N, C-alpha and C positions, 0 to 999 in steps of 0.2 A: 016957484018960490021954494020948494022942498029940495031940489038938487044941490043948491049951494050949501045947504045945512049938512049934507052927508059927507062931504069932502073932508072936513076937519076930523070927523069921527074916524074915518078910514085911515087917515094919516096918523092919528094917535094910536090906533091899533097896530098899524105897521110899525110905529116907533117902539111901541111896547113889545111887540113880537121880536123886533130886532134886538132890543135890549135884553129880552129874556133869552134869546138864542145866544147873544154875546155873553150873558151871565152864565148860561149853561156851559158854553164853550170854555169860559174862563174857569168855571168850577171844575169842568172835566180836565182841563189842562192842569189846574192846581192839584186835582186829585191824582192824576197820573204822575205828576212831578213828585207829589208827596209819597205816592206808592213806590216810585223808583228810589226816592231817597230812603224810604223805610226799608226797601229791599236791600239797598246798598249798606244801610246801617246794620240790618240783620246779618248780612253776609260778613261785614266787618266784625260785628259782635261774635258771630260764629267762628270766624278765623282767629279772633283774639282769644275766644274761649278755648279753641283747639290749641293755640300757642300756650295759653295758660295751663291747660291740662298737660301739654308736653313738658312745660317747665316744671310743673308740679311733680310729674313722674321723675324728671331728672333730679329735681330737688330731693325727692324721697330716696332715689338711688344714691345720690350724694350723701344724704343723711345716713343711710345704711352703711355706706362705705366709711363715712366719718365715724360712725359708731364702732365698726370693725377696727378701723385704725386706732380709735380711742382705746378699745379693749386691748389690741396688740401693744399699743404704747404703754398702757397700764401694766401689761404683763412684762414687757421689757424693762419698764421702770422698776417694777418689783425685783426682776432679776438683777438689774444694775444696783439697786439698793442692797440686795443680798451680797453681790460681789464687792460692793463698796464696804459693806460691813466686814466681809472676809478680809479684804485688803487692809482695812483699818486694824483688824485684829492681828493680821500678819505683820503689819508695820509695828504695832506695839510689841509683838514677840521679837521682831528683828531688832527693834531698839533695845529691848531688854537683853537680847543675845549680844548685841554690839557692846552694850555697857559691861556685860560680863566678860566679854573678850578683852575689852579695854582694860578692865580691872585685872584680868589674868594674863595680860600680854607678856609680862615679865616671866610668869611661870611657864607659859607655853614656850617662850624663847629659850629659857634655861633648860627646860626638859629636852627640847630638840638638840641643843648644844651638848648636853650631857650624854645623850644617846650617840651622837656622832663621835664624841671623845672616847666613849666606852668601846665602840667598834674599832676605832683607830688604835686604842691601847691593846686590844686583843690581837690585831694584825701585827702590831709592833712586837708583841711578846712571842707570838707563835711563829711568824715567818720573817720577822725583821724587816718588814716593809716600811722603811723610813719615809719613803716618798709619800705613801698614802697617809701616814700619820702627820706629816708636815702639811699636806693639803687640808686635812681635817682641822688642824689647829689654825691655819690661815683662814679657813672658811668661818670658823667660830669667831675669830677675832674681827673679821670683816662684818659679820652680823652685828656684833656688839658695837663696832665703830659707827655703823650707820645710825644707830639710835643715839649714840653719844650721851648716854645716861650716866650720871656721876656715881650711882650706886654700883655700877659694874666695873669700876676702876680697879678694884683688887683682882677681879677675875681676869681683866685684860692684862694686868701686869704678870699674872701667872702664865697666861697664854704666851706673852712675849718672851718670858724666860725659857719656856719649853721650845718655842720656835727657834730661838738663838742656839740652844743646845743641839737641836737636830740639824740646823744648818751648818754647825761646826764639824759634823761628822764627814769623813771622806765620802765622796760620791762613788759608791759601789752599787752597780745595778745587779743585785742578786738574782732577780728574775731573768735577766738576759743570760747570766752565767749558767743558771740551772737549765735554761732552754738549750744552751750550747752543749751541755753535758748530755742532755736527753737526745739531741740530734746525733752526737757521737755514738751513744749506746745503740741507737736505732740503726746506724750504718755499719755496725760491726760485721754483719753477715755479708756485706758487699766487699770487704777487704780481702784481697787475694793472699793466700799463704805463700811463704818463701819458696818452698820446694815445688810449688805449682808454677811459679814464675821463672825458675831456672830451667832453661832448655839447653841441651847439649848441642853444640855446633861442631860438626865435623870439620877438621882442618882442610883447607883447600889443597887440592892436589896440585903439585907443581907441574908446570907445563914442561913436557918432555923436550929435551934438547933436540935440535934438528940434526938429523943424521948427515954429517958432513964427510966423515971419512970411512964410510962403509958400514957394513952390518955389525961388526964387532963393537964399534964405538956406540952405535945405537942400542945394542943389547946391554952394554955396561951402564948406559945412562938410564934405561928403563929399570934395570935391577936396582940401581942406587935410589931411584925414586920410590920404588916399592919398599925398600929397606927403611927409608926415613919415615914411612907411615906406621911402622911397627912400634916406634917409641915416640910419644907425644909429651913434651914438657910444657906444663901450664903453671902459671904463677897464681897462688891462692893467697889473697890478702886477709880473708876471713874464713873461719871454719864453715864447713858445709852445713846448711840448715837441716835440722832433723826431719826425717820422714815420719809423718803422722798418719795413723789409721783414721778412717772416717769418724769413728766414735771419739777418738782423741781430738780431732779437729773441732768437732761439735762442742766438746767440753772446754776446749781452749777459747772458743768464741764466747761461750757463756760466762766463763770466768773473767774475761776481759770486760764483758758487759756489766758484770757484777762489780768489778773495780770502779767503773765509771759511775754506776749508780751509788756505790758507797761514797765516792767523792762528792756526789750531789747531796747525799744525806749529811756528810761532814760539813759541807758548805752551809746548809740550812741550820745545822746544830752548832755552828760557829766553833768548829774544831779545826784550827789551821794545820795542826800536825798531821791528823789523819787525812785531811784534804791533800796536803802536799805528798804524803806517802802513797796514796792511791793514784795520784797522777804520775808519780815516778814509776810505780810498778806497771802502769798501763803503757807508758813510753817504753819501758824495758821489754815488755812482751811484744809490742809492735816492732821493735828493732830486731828481736831475736826470731820471731816466728812468722812474720809477715813480710811480703815482698817490698823492700825499700824503694824499688824502682817504680812501683805503681803510683799513679797520681793521687789515688784515694788514700793510700797509706801516707804519702808525704803530706797531704792536706790534714789528715788526722794528727800526725806528729806536730805539725805547725800549730794546730789549735791547742793541743795539749801543752806545748811550750808557752804559748800565749797565756793560757790559764794559769800555768805554774808561775809565770813571771809577774802576774797581776798582784799588785800590792793590796792585800785584803785586810780590812779592819774587821775581824771576826769577833771582836769583843761585843758583849751584849749591849745594844743601844740603850741610851737613857730612857727611862719611862716618862710618861706624861701625867704622872700621879699628881703633880702639883696643880695642874689645870683642873683635873677632876675634883680634887679636894677643895679647890677654891669655889667651883660651881656648887658642890654639895653643901659647903659651909654657908654660902649665901642663901641657898634654898632653906636650910635648917633655920637660919636666923629669921627669914621671912615667915616661916611656919610658926615659930615661937611668938613673933610679933602679932601675927593674925590670931593665934590662940589667946 
């Protein structure tokens, strides 16, 4: 009767034990799973913390760089502000200068024109350089014409009158003539003297006649040939050139050079009578004392004849005082008005 009662107890115990083992196994599995998850979570947290620390370090480095850049930018900004202030002050100064120049443009232009005209007047008075004076007047007139200002009308009229007077003068290039005289004076030493160029040529001996009729006829022919050489008849169209000692030849050349230089001075001094006389004496000395057959002498004579035949207007050229007076009068009026 007792055996049947023990079987349910054992089965219950076995079931409880199995349930307990299953529960323990389930708990162990859950604990292991939780531990793995916690480990993975810890590892993920550690990795993220490391990443966060790395990012924080990078952020701090970037922040330091940003601060440095900010300081540099502030320094550059300060420098730019200083330069901007300097540029603004320079701009203000330039604007003031430009306004002054604009107000004084007429004075500057008139001062420049007055200076050019004064130099041209000096050249015209001292050396008779009509071309330079004409160029100066035309330059001044073109400067005023570009502005086309009505207050300069009187000055432009005076300039036009002086330009017309200078254009009406004969075109004589005094500078070229003086250079030609200087070249002639420099070449005096190369001119050959007349007695140096004259060479005596012995008359040709006549050919002896052939001895045709013996010794006597040949002797008579030779005697007659020798007799003809004793007397030489020569035609002289001009007197023989004088023989000059070396010192006399030196002074002759120097006197000829002085004649040419005097002609140059007479040309610059506008003395036509002295100019023509010096050229005439130079030609006479060349004809009398120098070799007329030499090419250099012939060339010098040709140049002197050309200079002497040149129609020269050696009268003093008209002055450009009207233009200068017009400029100075205009400046004086402006000064009085400004005062």
